ROKEDO-439643 format. One record per residue (C-alpha): y, x, z; residue number from 1. Coordinates in Angstrom, 1 decimal. Layout:
REM residues N
<node v="Y" u="X" w="Z" i="NUM"/>
...
REM end
This chain:
REM residues 445
<node v="0.0" u="0.0" w="0.0" i="1"/>
<node v="3.5" u="1.2" w="-0.8" i="2"/>
<node v="6.6" u="1.0" w="1.3" i="3"/>
<node v="9.1" u="-1.9" w="1.0" i="4"/>
<node v="12.6" u="-1.9" w="2.5" i="5"/>
<node v="14.3" u="-5.3" w="2.9" i="6"/>
<node v="18.1" u="-4.5" w="3.1" i="7"/>
<node v="20.7" u="-6.7" w="4.9" i="8"/>
<node v="18.8" u="-9.9" w="5.4" i="9"/>
<node v="19.7" u="-12.3" w="8.3" i="10"/>
<node v="16.6" u="-12.3" w="10.5" i="11"/>
<node v="15.8" u="-15.5" w="12.3" i="12"/>
<node v="13.4" u="-14.5" w="15.0" i="13"/>
<node v="12.7" u="-15.2" w="18.7" i="14"/>
<node v="15.6" u="-17.5" w="19.2" i="15"/>
<node v="18.4" u="-15.5" w="17.6" i="16"/>
<node v="19.9" u="-14.5" w="14.2" i="17"/>
<node v="20.9" u="-11.0" w="13.3" i="18"/>
<node v="21.5" u="-9.0" w="10.1" i="19"/>
<node v="19.2" u="-6.0" w="9.9" i="20"/>
<node v="17.0" u="-3.9" w="7.6" i="21"/>
<node v="13.2" u="-4.2" w="7.8" i="22"/>
<node v="10.9" u="-1.4" w="6.6" i="23"/>
<node v="7.4" u="-2.3" w="5.7" i="24"/>
<node v="4.6" u="0.3" w="5.5" i="25"/>
<node v="0.9" u="0.0" w="5.3" i="26"/>
<node v="1.0" u="-3.7" w="5.7" i="27"/>
<node v="3.0" u="-3.6" w="9.0" i="28"/>
<node v="6.6" u="-3.8" w="10.0" i="29"/>
<node v="7.3" u="-0.2" w="10.7" i="30"/>
<node v="11.0" u="-0.4" w="11.6" i="31"/>
<node v="13.8" u="-2.9" w="12.2" i="32"/>
<node v="17.3" u="-1.5" w="12.4" i="33"/>
<node v="20.9" u="-2.1" w="11.4" i="34"/>
<node v="20.7" u="0.5" w="8.6" i="35"/>
<node v="17.6" u="2.2" w="7.4" i="36"/>
<node v="17.6" u="4.8" w="4.7" i="37"/>
<node v="15.0" u="4.2" w="2.0" i="38"/>
<node v="12.2" u="6.7" w="2.2" i="39"/>
<node v="10.7" u="8.3" w="-0.9" i="40"/>
<node v="8.6" u="6.0" w="-3.1" i="41"/>
<node v="9.9" u="2.9" w="-1.5" i="42"/>
<node v="10.8" u="-0.4" w="-3.2" i="43"/>
<node v="14.1" u="-1.7" w="-2.0" i="44"/>
<node v="15.0" u="-5.4" w="-2.0" i="45"/>
<node v="18.7" u="-6.2" w="-1.6" i="46"/>
<node v="18.6" u="-9.3" w="0.7" i="47"/>
<node v="22.3" u="-9.8" w="1.5" i="48"/>
<node v="22.9" u="-13.5" w="2.0" i="49"/>
<node v="19.2" u="-14.3" w="2.4" i="50"/>
<node v="17.4" u="-15.3" w="5.5" i="51"/>
<node v="14.2" u="-13.6" w="6.6" i="52"/>
<node v="11.7" u="-15.6" w="8.6" i="53"/>
<node v="8.2" u="-14.9" w="9.9" i="54"/>
<node v="5.7" u="-16.3" w="7.5" i="55"/>
<node v="4.6" u="-19.8" w="8.5" i="56"/>
<node v="1.2" u="-20.3" w="10.1" i="57"/>
<node v="-0.2" u="-23.7" w="9.2" i="58"/>
<node v="-2.8" u="-24.8" w="11.8" i="59"/>
<node v="-4.1" u="-27.8" w="9.8" i="60"/>
<node v="-5.0" u="-27.8" w="6.1" i="61"/>
<node v="-7.8" u="-29.2" w="4.0" i="62"/>
<node v="-8.4" u="-26.9" w="1.0" i="63"/>
<node v="-11.4" u="-28.9" w="-0.2" i="64"/>
<node v="-13.9" u="-26.1" w="-0.8" i="65"/>
<node v="-16.8" u="-26.4" w="-0.9" i="66"/>
<node v="-17.8" u="-29.7" w="-2.5" i="67"/>
<node v="-14.5" u="-31.3" w="-3.3" i="68"/>
<node v="-13.0" u="-28.7" w="-5.6" i="69"/>
<node v="-11.8" u="-31.3" w="-8.2" i="70"/>
<node v="-9.0" u="-32.0" w="-5.6" i="71"/>
<node v="-8.2" u="-28.4" w="-4.6" i="72"/>
<node v="-9.9" u="-25.1" w="-3.7" i="73"/>
<node v="-9.1" u="-22.1" w="-1.5" i="74"/>
<node v="-7.7" u="-20.1" w="-4.5" i="75"/>
<node v="-5.4" u="-22.8" w="-5.8" i="76"/>
<node v="-4.2" u="-24.2" w="-2.5" i="77"/>
<node v="-3.6" u="-20.7" w="-0.9" i="78"/>
<node v="-1.4" u="-19.9" w="-4.0" i="79"/>
<node v="0.6" u="-23.1" w="-3.3" i="80"/>
<node v="0.8" u="-22.1" w="0.4" i="81"/>
<node v="2.2" u="-18.6" w="-0.3" i="82"/>
<node v="4.7" u="-20.1" w="-2.8" i="83"/>
<node v="5.8" u="-22.3" w="0.2" i="84"/>
<node v="6.2" u="-19.4" w="2.6" i="85"/>
<node v="2.9" u="-20.1" w="4.4" i="86"/>
<node v="1.2" u="-16.8" w="5.0" i="87"/>
<node v="-1.7" u="-17.9" w="7.2" i="88"/>
<node v="-3.7" u="-21.2" w="7.4" i="89"/>
<node v="-6.4" u="-22.8" w="9.4" i="90"/>
<node v="-8.7" u="-25.0" w="7.4" i="91"/>
<node v="-10.7" u="-28.0" w="8.4" i="92"/>
<node v="-14.5" u="-28.6" w="8.3" i="93"/>
<node v="-14.7" u="-32.0" w="6.5" i="94"/>
<node v="-15.8" u="-30.4" w="3.3" i="95"/>
<node v="-19.1" u="-31.1" w="1.5" i="96"/>
<node v="-21.3" u="-30.1" w="3.2" i="97"/>
<node v="-19.4" u="-30.6" w="6.4" i="98"/>
<node v="-19.0" u="-27.3" w="8.3" i="99"/>
<node v="-21.4" u="-28.1" w="11.1" i="100"/>
<node v="-23.4" u="-24.9" w="11.3" i="101"/>
<node v="-22.5" u="-21.3" w="11.9" i="102"/>
<node v="-24.0" u="-20.3" w="8.6" i="103"/>
<node v="-21.9" u="-22.8" w="6.6" i="104"/>
<node v="-18.8" u="-21.6" w="8.6" i="105"/>
<node v="-19.4" u="-18.0" w="7.6" i="106"/>
<node v="-19.9" u="-18.9" w="4.0" i="107"/>
<node v="-16.3" u="-20.3" w="4.0" i="108"/>
<node v="-15.0" u="-17.0" w="5.4" i="109"/>
<node v="-16.8" u="-15.1" w="2.8" i="110"/>
<node v="-15.4" u="-17.2" w="0.0" i="111"/>
<node v="-11.8" u="-16.9" w="1.4" i="112"/>
<node v="-12.2" u="-13.1" w="1.5" i="113"/>
<node v="-12.8" u="-13.2" w="-2.2" i="114"/>
<node v="-10.1" u="-15.6" w="-3.3" i="115"/>
<node v="-7.5" u="-16.5" w="-0.7" i="116"/>
<node v="-3.9" u="-15.3" w="-1.3" i="117"/>
<node v="-3.0" u="-16.1" w="2.4" i="118"/>
<node v="-4.5" u="-15.1" w="5.7" i="119"/>
<node v="-7.2" u="-17.5" w="6.8" i="120"/>
<node v="-9.2" u="-19.0" w="9.6" i="121"/>
<node v="-11.7" u="-22.0" w="9.5" i="122"/>
<node v="-12.5" u="-24.5" w="12.2" i="123"/>
<node v="-16.0" u="-25.1" w="13.3" i="124"/>
<node v="-16.8" u="-28.8" w="13.0" i="125"/>
<node v="-18.3" u="-31.1" w="15.6" i="126"/>
<node v="-20.6" u="-34.0" w="15.1" i="127"/>
<node v="-22.6" u="-36.3" w="17.3" i="128"/>
<node v="-25.6" u="-33.9" w="17.1" i="129"/>
<node v="-24.5" u="-30.3" w="16.6" i="130"/>
<node v="-23.4" u="-29.1" w="20.1" i="131"/>
<node v="-26.0" u="-26.3" w="20.0" i="132"/>
<node v="-24.1" u="-24.9" w="17.0" i="133"/>
<node v="-20.7" u="-25.5" w="18.4" i="134"/>
<node v="-21.3" u="-23.4" w="21.5" i="135"/>
<node v="-22.2" u="-20.4" w="19.3" i="136"/>
<node v="-18.6" u="-20.2" w="18.0" i="137"/>
<node v="-16.9" u="-16.8" w="18.5" i="138"/>
<node v="-13.5" u="-17.5" w="20.0" i="139"/>
<node v="-12.1" u="-14.1" w="18.9" i="140"/>
<node v="-12.9" u="-14.8" w="15.2" i="141"/>
<node v="-12.6" u="-18.6" w="14.8" i="142"/>
<node v="-9.5" u="-20.6" w="15.4" i="143"/>
<node v="-11.1" u="-23.6" w="17.1" i="144"/>
<node v="-13.4" u="-26.6" w="17.2" i="145"/>
<node v="-12.4" u="-29.7" w="15.2" i="146"/>
<node v="-13.3" u="-33.1" w="16.7" i="147"/>
<node v="-12.7" u="-36.3" w="14.7" i="148"/>
<node v="-12.2" u="-39.0" w="17.4" i="149"/>
<node v="-11.7" u="-41.5" w="14.5" i="150"/>
<node v="-13.2" u="-42.1" w="11.1" i="151"/>
<node v="-13.8" u="-39.1" w="8.9" i="152"/>
<node v="-15.8" u="-37.7" w="6.0" i="153"/>
<node v="-19.6" u="-37.6" w="6.3" i="154"/>
<node v="-21.2" u="-37.0" w="9.7" i="155"/>
<node v="-18.0" u="-36.0" w="11.5" i="156"/>
<node v="-17.0" u="-39.1" w="13.5" i="157"/>
<node v="-17.8" u="-38.2" w="17.1" i="158"/>
<node v="-18.1" u="-41.5" w="19.0" i="159"/>
<node v="-20.9" u="-40.7" w="21.4" i="160"/>
<node v="-19.6" u="-40.5" w="24.9" i="161"/>
<node v="-22.3" u="-38.1" w="25.9" i="162"/>
<node v="-21.5" u="-35.8" w="23.0" i="163"/>
<node v="-17.7" u="-35.9" w="23.7" i="164"/>
<node v="-18.4" u="-35.0" w="27.3" i="165"/>
<node v="-20.5" u="-32.1" w="26.2" i="166"/>
<node v="-18.0" u="-30.9" w="23.7" i="167"/>
<node v="-15.1" u="-30.9" w="26.2" i="168"/>
<node v="-17.3" u="-29.3" w="28.9" i="169"/>
<node v="-18.9" u="-26.6" w="26.8" i="170"/>
<node v="-16.6" u="-25.7" w="23.9" i="171"/>
<node v="-16.1" u="-21.9" w="23.9" i="172"/>
<node v="-12.6" u="-22.2" w="22.5" i="173"/>
<node v="-9.8" u="-24.6" w="21.8" i="174"/>
<node v="-10.7" u="-28.2" w="20.8" i="175"/>
<node v="-8.4" u="-29.6" w="18.1" i="176"/>
<node v="-8.7" u="-33.4" w="17.9" i="177"/>
<node v="-7.9" u="-36.1" w="15.3" i="178"/>
<node v="-7.2" u="-39.1" w="17.6" i="179"/>
<node v="-7.5" u="-42.6" w="16.3" i="180"/>
<node v="-9.7" u="-45.3" w="18.0" i="181"/>
<node v="-12.4" u="-46.3" w="15.5" i="182"/>
<node v="-13.1" u="-49.8" w="16.9" i="183"/>
<node v="-9.4" u="-50.8" w="16.9" i="184"/>
<node v="-9.1" u="-49.7" w="13.3" i="185"/>
<node v="-12.2" u="-51.6" w="12.2" i="186"/>
<node v="-11.0" u="-54.8" w="13.9" i="187"/>
<node v="-7.6" u="-54.4" w="12.2" i="188"/>
<node v="-9.2" u="-53.8" w="8.9" i="189"/>
<node v="-11.3" u="-57.0" w="9.2" i="190"/>
<node v="-8.2" u="-59.0" w="10.1" i="191"/>
<node v="-6.3" u="-57.8" w="7.1" i="192"/>
<node v="-9.3" u="-58.3" w="4.8" i="193"/>
<node v="-9.6" u="-61.8" w="6.0" i="194"/>
<node v="-5.9" u="-62.4" w="5.0" i="195"/>
<node v="-5.7" u="-60.4" w="1.8" i="196"/>
<node v="-9.2" u="-59.8" w="0.6" i="197"/>
<node v="-9.3" u="-56.5" w="-1.2" i="198"/>
<node v="-5.6" u="-56.7" w="-2.1" i="199"/>
<node v="-4.3" u="-55.4" w="1.2" i="200"/>
<node v="-0.8" u="-53.9" w="0.6" i="201"/>
<node v="-0.4" u="-50.2" w="1.6" i="202"/>
<node v="2.5" u="-51.3" w="3.8" i="203"/>
<node v="-0.2" u="-52.6" w="6.2" i="204"/>
<node v="-1.6" u="-49.1" w="6.7" i="205"/>
<node v="0.4" u="-48.3" w="9.9" i="206"/>
<node v="-0.6" u="-51.7" w="11.2" i="207"/>
<node v="-4.3" u="-51.1" w="10.5" i="208"/>
<node v="-4.2" u="-47.5" w="11.9" i="209"/>
<node v="-2.0" u="-48.8" w="14.6" i="210"/>
<node v="0.1" u="-47.3" w="17.5" i="211"/>
<node v="-2.6" u="-48.6" w="19.9" i="212"/>
<node v="-5.4" u="-46.9" w="17.9" i="213"/>
<node v="-3.6" u="-43.6" w="18.2" i="214"/>
<node v="-2.5" u="-43.9" w="21.8" i="215"/>
<node v="-5.9" u="-45.1" w="23.1" i="216"/>
<node v="-7.7" u="-42.2" w="21.4" i="217"/>
<node v="-5.2" u="-39.5" w="22.4" i="218"/>
<node v="-5.2" u="-40.8" w="26.0" i="219"/>
<node v="-9.0" u="-40.6" w="26.0" i="220"/>
<node v="-9.0" u="-37.0" w="24.7" i="221"/>
<node v="-6.6" u="-36.0" w="27.4" i="222"/>
<node v="-8.7" u="-37.6" w="30.1" i="223"/>
<node v="-11.8" u="-35.7" w="28.9" i="224"/>
<node v="-9.9" u="-32.4" w="28.6" i="225"/>
<node v="-8.4" u="-32.8" w="32.1" i="226"/>
<node v="-11.7" u="-33.7" w="33.6" i="227"/>
<node v="-13.4" u="-30.5" w="32.1" i="228"/>
<node v="-10.3" u="-28.3" w="32.1" i="229"/>
<node v="-10.8" u="-27.9" w="28.4" i="230"/>
<node v="-8.1" u="-26.4" w="26.1" i="231"/>
<node v="-7.1" u="-29.4" w="23.9" i="232"/>
<node v="-4.8" u="-29.5" w="20.9" i="233"/>
<node v="-4.0" u="-33.0" w="19.6" i="234"/>
<node v="-3.2" u="-33.0" w="15.9" i="235"/>
<node v="-0.6" u="-34.9" w="13.8" i="236"/>
<node v="1.2" u="-37.1" w="16.4" i="237"/>
<node v="2.5" u="-40.2" w="14.7" i="238"/>
<node v="3.8" u="-42.5" w="17.4" i="239"/>
<node v="6.7" u="-42.6" w="19.8" i="240"/>
<node v="4.3" u="-43.8" w="22.5" i="241"/>
<node v="2.0" u="-40.7" w="22.2" i="242"/>
<node v="4.9" u="-38.3" w="22.8" i="243"/>
<node v="5.0" u="-39.4" w="26.4" i="244"/>
<node v="1.6" u="-37.9" w="27.0" i="245"/>
<node v="2.8" u="-34.3" w="26.6" i="246"/>
<node v="4.8" u="-32.1" w="28.9" i="247"/>
<node v="7.7" u="-29.7" w="28.4" i="248"/>
<node v="7.8" u="-28.6" w="32.0" i="249"/>
<node v="5.5" u="-25.6" w="31.8" i="250"/>
<node v="5.4" u="-22.5" w="29.5" i="251"/>
<node v="3.4" u="-22.9" w="26.3" i="252"/>
<node v="0.9" u="-20.2" w="27.4" i="253"/>
<node v="0.1" u="-22.2" w="30.5" i="254"/>
<node v="-0.4" u="-25.5" w="28.8" i="255"/>
<node v="-4.0" u="-26.8" w="28.6" i="256"/>
<node v="-2.9" u="-29.8" w="26.5" i="257"/>
<node v="-0.8" u="-29.2" w="23.4" i="258"/>
<node v="0.4" u="-31.3" w="20.4" i="259"/>
<node v="1.2" u="-30.9" w="16.7" i="260"/>
<node v="3.7" u="-32.8" w="14.5" i="261"/>
<node v="3.3" u="-32.8" w="10.7" i="262"/>
<node v="6.0" u="-32.6" w="8.1" i="263"/>
<node v="5.3" u="-36.1" w="6.6" i="264"/>
<node v="5.7" u="-37.8" w="10.0" i="265"/>
<node v="9.0" u="-35.9" w="10.4" i="266"/>
<node v="10.2" u="-37.0" w="7.0" i="267"/>
<node v="8.9" u="-40.4" w="5.8" i="268"/>
<node v="8.9" u="-43.8" w="7.4" i="269"/>
<node v="7.2" u="-47.1" w="6.7" i="270"/>
<node v="10.1" u="-48.1" w="4.5" i="271"/>
<node v="8.9" u="-45.5" w="2.0" i="272"/>
<node v="5.6" u="-47.3" w="1.3" i="273"/>
<node v="7.6" u="-49.6" w="-1.1" i="274"/>
<node v="8.2" u="-46.8" w="-3.5" i="275"/>
<node v="5.7" u="-44.1" w="-2.6" i="276"/>
<node v="2.7" u="-46.5" w="-2.1" i="277"/>
<node v="-0.6" u="-44.6" w="-1.7" i="278"/>
<node v="1.1" u="-41.3" w="-2.2" i="279"/>
<node v="2.2" u="-41.3" w="1.4" i="280"/>
<node v="-1.0" u="-42.8" w="2.7" i="281"/>
<node v="-2.1" u="-40.4" w="5.5" i="282"/>
<node v="-4.3" u="-40.7" w="8.6" i="283"/>
<node v="-2.7" u="-41.2" w="11.0" i="284"/>
<node v="-0.3" u="-43.4" w="9.2" i="285"/>
<node v="3.4" u="-42.8" w="8.6" i="286"/>
<node v="5.0" u="-45.4" w="10.9" i="287"/>
<node v="8.4" u="-46.7" w="11.9" i="288"/>
<node v="11.8" u="-45.0" w="11.9" i="289"/>
<node v="11.7" u="-45.2" w="15.7" i="290"/>
<node v="8.4" u="-43.3" w="15.7" i="291"/>
<node v="9.8" u="-40.7" w="13.3" i="292"/>
<node v="12.9" u="-40.1" w="15.4" i="293"/>
<node v="10.9" u="-39.9" w="18.6" i="294"/>
<node v="8.6" u="-37.2" w="17.0" i="295"/>
<node v="11.7" u="-35.2" w="15.9" i="296"/>
<node v="13.0" u="-35.4" w="19.5" i="297"/>
<node v="9.7" u="-34.4" w="21.0" i="298"/>
<node v="9.7" u="-31.3" w="18.7" i="299"/>
<node v="13.2" u="-30.4" w="19.8" i="300"/>
<node v="12.4" u="-31.0" w="23.5" i="301"/>
<node v="9.1" u="-29.0" w="23.3" i="302"/>
<node v="6.8" u="-31.8" w="24.2" i="303"/>
<node v="5.4" u="-31.2" w="20.7" i="304"/>
<node v="4.5" u="-27.5" w="20.3" i="305"/>
<node v="3.9" u="-26.8" w="16.6" i="306"/>
<node v="4.7" u="-28.2" w="13.1" i="307"/>
<node v="1.9" u="-28.2" w="10.5" i="308"/>
<node v="1.2" u="-29.9" w="7.1" i="309"/>
<node v="-2.3" u="-31.5" w="7.3" i="310"/>
<node v="-2.3" u="-30.6" w="3.6" i="311"/>
<node v="-5.0" u="-32.8" w="2.1" i="312"/>
<node v="-4.9" u="-33.1" w="-1.7" i="313"/>
<node v="-6.5" u="-35.9" w="-3.8" i="314"/>
<node v="-6.3" u="-36.5" w="-7.5" i="315"/>
<node v="-3.6" u="-38.7" w="-9.1" i="316"/>
<node v="-6.3" u="-41.0" w="-10.3" i="317"/>
<node v="-7.8" u="-41.4" w="-6.8" i="318"/>
<node v="-4.5" u="-42.4" w="-5.4" i="319"/>
<node v="-4.1" u="-45.1" w="-8.1" i="320"/>
<node v="-6.9" u="-47.2" w="-6.4" i="321"/>
<node v="-6.4" u="-50.2" w="-4.3" i="322"/>
<node v="-5.6" u="-49.8" w="-0.6" i="323"/>
<node v="-9.2" u="-49.6" w="0.7" i="324"/>
<node v="-10.4" u="-47.3" w="-2.1" i="325"/>
<node v="-7.4" u="-44.9" w="-2.2" i="326"/>
<node v="-8.1" u="-41.9" w="0.0" i="327"/>
<node v="-5.7" u="-40.8" w="2.7" i="328"/>
<node v="-4.0" u="-37.5" w="2.5" i="329"/>
<node v="-1.6" u="-35.6" w="0.3" i="330"/>
<node v="-0.5" u="-32.1" w="-0.7" i="331"/>
<node v="2.2" u="-30.4" w="1.3" i="332"/>
<node v="1.9" u="-26.6" w="1.8" i="333"/>
<node v="4.2" u="-25.7" w="-1.1" i="334"/>
<node v="7.0" u="-28.0" w="0.1" i="335"/>
<node v="6.8" u="-28.0" w="3.9" i="336"/>
<node v="9.3" u="-25.2" w="4.5" i="337"/>
<node v="11.8" u="-26.5" w="2.0" i="338"/>
<node v="11.5" u="-30.0" w="3.6" i="339"/>
<node v="12.1" u="-28.5" w="7.1" i="340"/>
<node v="15.1" u="-26.6" w="5.7" i="341"/>
<node v="16.5" u="-29.8" w="4.4" i="342"/>
<node v="16.2" u="-31.2" w="7.9" i="343"/>
<node v="18.1" u="-28.1" w="9.1" i="344"/>
<node v="20.9" u="-28.9" w="6.7" i="345"/>
<node v="20.9" u="-32.5" w="8.0" i="346"/>
<node v="21.3" u="-31.2" w="11.6" i="347"/>
<node v="17.8" u="-32.4" w="12.8" i="348"/>
<node v="16.5" u="-28.9" w="13.6" i="349"/>
<node v="18.0" u="-25.5" w="14.0" i="350"/>
<node v="16.6" u="-22.6" w="12.0" i="351"/>
<node v="15.5" u="-21.0" w="15.3" i="352"/>
<node v="13.5" u="-24.2" w="16.2" i="353"/>
<node v="11.8" u="-24.3" w="12.8" i="354"/>
<node v="10.7" u="-20.7" w="13.2" i="355"/>
<node v="9.5" u="-21.3" w="16.7" i="356"/>
<node v="7.4" u="-24.3" w="15.8" i="357"/>
<node v="6.0" u="-23.0" w="12.5" i="358"/>
<node v="5.4" u="-19.3" w="13.5" i="359"/>
<node v="6.0" u="-18.2" w="17.0" i="360"/>
<node v="4.4" u="-21.1" w="18.9" i="361"/>
<node v="1.4" u="-21.3" w="16.5" i="362"/>
<node v="0.7" u="-17.6" w="17.2" i="363"/>
<node v="1.1" u="-18.1" w="20.9" i="364"/>
<node v="-0.8" u="-21.4" w="21.1" i="365"/>
<node v="-3.9" u="-20.0" w="19.2" i="366"/>
<node v="-3.5" u="-16.5" w="20.6" i="367"/>
<node v="-3.4" u="-14.9" w="17.2" i="368"/>
<node v="-3.4" u="-11.2" w="17.1" i="369"/>
<node v="-0.4" u="-9.3" w="15.6" i="370"/>
<node v="1.2" u="-12.2" w="13.7" i="371"/>
<node v="3.9" u="-14.8" w="14.0" i="372"/>
<node v="6.9" u="-12.6" w="14.8" i="373"/>
<node v="9.2" u="-10.1" w="13.2" i="374"/>
<node v="8.3" u="-7.2" w="15.4" i="375"/>
<node v="7.7" u="-3.6" w="14.8" i="376"/>
<node v="3.9" u="-3.0" w="14.6" i="377"/>
<node v="3.2" u="-6.6" w="13.6" i="378"/>
<node v="1.7" u="-7.6" w="10.3" i="379"/>
<node v="4.4" u="-7.9" w="7.7" i="380"/>
<node v="3.9" u="-11.7" w="7.0" i="381"/>
<node v="7.5" u="-12.7" w="6.0" i="382"/>
<node v="9.4" u="-15.1" w="3.9" i="383"/>
<node v="12.9" u="-14.6" w="2.4" i="384"/>
<node v="14.8" u="-17.8" w="1.7" i="385"/>
<node v="18.1" u="-18.7" w="0.0" i="386"/>
<node v="19.5" u="-21.6" w="2.0" i="387"/>
<node v="21.9" u="-22.6" w="-0.7" i="388"/>
<node v="19.8" u="-22.5" w="-3.9" i="389"/>
<node v="18.8" u="-26.0" w="-4.8" i="390"/>
<node v="15.5" u="-26.7" w="-6.6" i="391"/>
<node v="14.0" u="-29.9" w="-7.8" i="392"/>
<node v="10.3" u="-30.7" w="-7.4" i="393"/>
<node v="8.9" u="-31.3" w="-10.9" i="394"/>
<node v="5.4" u="-31.2" w="-12.4" i="395"/>
<node v="5.8" u="-27.8" w="-14.1" i="396"/>
<node v="6.6" u="-26.1" w="-10.8" i="397"/>
<node v="4.0" u="-27.9" w="-8.7" i="398"/>
<node v="1.1" u="-25.4" w="-7.9" i="399"/>
<node v="-1.3" u="-27.8" w="-6.2" i="400"/>
<node v="-4.5" u="-28.3" w="-8.2" i="401"/>
<node v="-4.0" u="-32.1" w="-8.0" i="402"/>
<node v="-0.7" u="-31.7" w="-9.8" i="403"/>
<node v="1.5" u="-34.0" w="-7.9" i="404"/>
<node v="3.7" u="-34.1" w="-4.8" i="405"/>
<node v="5.1" u="-36.8" w="-2.6" i="406"/>
<node v="8.4" u="-35.0" w="-3.0" i="407"/>
<node v="8.3" u="-35.1" w="-6.8" i="408"/>
<node v="11.9" u="-35.7" w="-8.1" i="409"/>
<node v="13.5" u="-34.6" w="-4.8" i="410"/>
<node v="16.0" u="-31.7" w="-5.0" i="411"/>
<node v="15.6" u="-29.4" w="-2.0" i="412"/>
<node v="18.8" u="-27.6" w="-0.8" i="413"/>
<node v="17.0" u="-24.3" w="-0.2" i="414"/>
<node v="14.3" u="-22.3" w="-2.0" i="415"/>
<node v="11.9" u="-19.5" w="-1.3" i="416"/>
<node v="12.7" u="-16.2" w="-3.0" i="417"/>
<node v="9.9" u="-13.9" w="-1.7" i="418"/>
<node v="6.8" u="-14.2" w="0.4" i="419"/>
<node v="5.1" u="-11.1" w="1.9" i="420"/>
<node v="1.5" u="-11.2" w="3.0" i="421"/>
<node v="0.3" u="-8.2" w="5.0" i="422"/>
<node v="3.2" u="-6.2" w="3.6" i="423"/>
<node v="2.6" u="-7.0" w="-0.1" i="424"/>
<node v="4.7" u="-9.2" w="-2.2" i="425"/>
<node v="2.8" u="-12.4" w="-2.7" i="426"/>
<node v="5.5" u="-14.6" w="-4.3" i="427"/>
<node v="8.5" u="-13.6" w="-6.3" i="428"/>
<node v="10.8" u="-15.2" w="-8.9" i="429"/>
<node v="8.9" u="-18.5" w="-8.8" i="430"/>
<node v="5.5" u="-17.0" w="-9.3" i="431"/>
<node v="2.5" u="-16.1" w="-7.1" i="432"/>
<node v="1.1" u="-12.6" w="-7.4" i="433"/>
<node v="-2.5" u="-13.3" w="-8.2" i="434"/>
<node v="-3.8" u="-9.9" w="-7.1" i="435"/>
<node v="-3.0" u="-10.2" w="-3.4" i="436"/>
<node v="-5.6" u="-11.2" w="-0.8" i="437"/>
<node v="-5.2" u="-12.4" w="2.7" i="438"/>
<node v="-7.1" u="-11.3" w="5.8" i="439"/>
<node v="-9.2" u="-13.1" w="8.4" i="440"/>
<node v="-7.2" u="-14.1" w="11.4" i="441"/>
<node v="-8.4" u="-12.7" w="14.8" i="442"/>
<node v="-7.6" u="-14.0" w="18.3" i="443"/>
<node v="-6.8" u="-12.5" w="21.7" i="444"/>
<node v="-9.2" u="-14.6" w="23.7" i="445"/>
REM end
């Protein structure tokens, strides 16, 4: 690896902003100083007027490999992630086959080593009958255990009380949970089917996957985690009511219960179903304006600890189906940071808060080694952004394999100029550098 000198950028890091030079060498940040002379054989990037952030660490993505690669794959979606300033991701187990054995988990790591442009980790999946596999998970080399306490793909709905007790009691590492109560959802689906038949409008989605379904399941997960002193991380909070379940009274490193917000729940509301229809159909559902505002406030007040994407691509054709047949999920990794920067321009979040929730706190929460900060000796995972360079989302510049975005037609106020992965330029001038490869994340546990 060569040396790269970033000159005169405004660093946003650890709660402050400062103009400095950053020297990258052998994949690491070698030096941060006010004025660094370029050493021999060093590429210099003049970054005056640009902002340098730690690369984003996305703790929840679905890259669809193996088994669902018509929607996306590790190569295509990691390219989109790097273009969006995301330098590390943690991918979910509801692929085909579901990642329910250590052997299947390791196969995903091997594939990522071959093709991923970003750094990577993969969750071990939990089912009603694979606890003996879950307990074999190495906490130093795997980000966590994923539990679907709500409907999911294949054999991944965990609704056995005995199994849930065992998972929370015996999990060797963090348990990340999708929380929606299955029985409430089924009852609501039956009620809407009785009224509309198969022509249920997508606007009913937040009523079917309701506030009560989310709150009851999240509350149950917290009860189990508290009972067994488990380390629980609840994903994609979507309701105002749930935000009351989390604390901002203790330091993040001391929390046993943490929470995540996703970009779509920070951006859209149920009013958007009228124009976006199934293209903003996610589980949990996008809900009311009041819910969105409460989630934003919980991020700012530190009751919600991290921001992620829940990137989950489906094809355009799949999204054209009727409500019950159209799958839930959408692509987000390429546009998450530009969306958050729009919220910065709107006064919702500060730049420091965005960096905290997308980099610093993810690294601290998961105890990731050597990443998530602009520090000497840390991996040079970085993103340079121009806050005042508008860019419109259009099909030719969408990198997701599925070829669409819920932000299509929107003009973001800011754009990404460079992304660095392990000290190498991974994105520049609107294009991903195909030759770069990420590394496996490791954890200080």
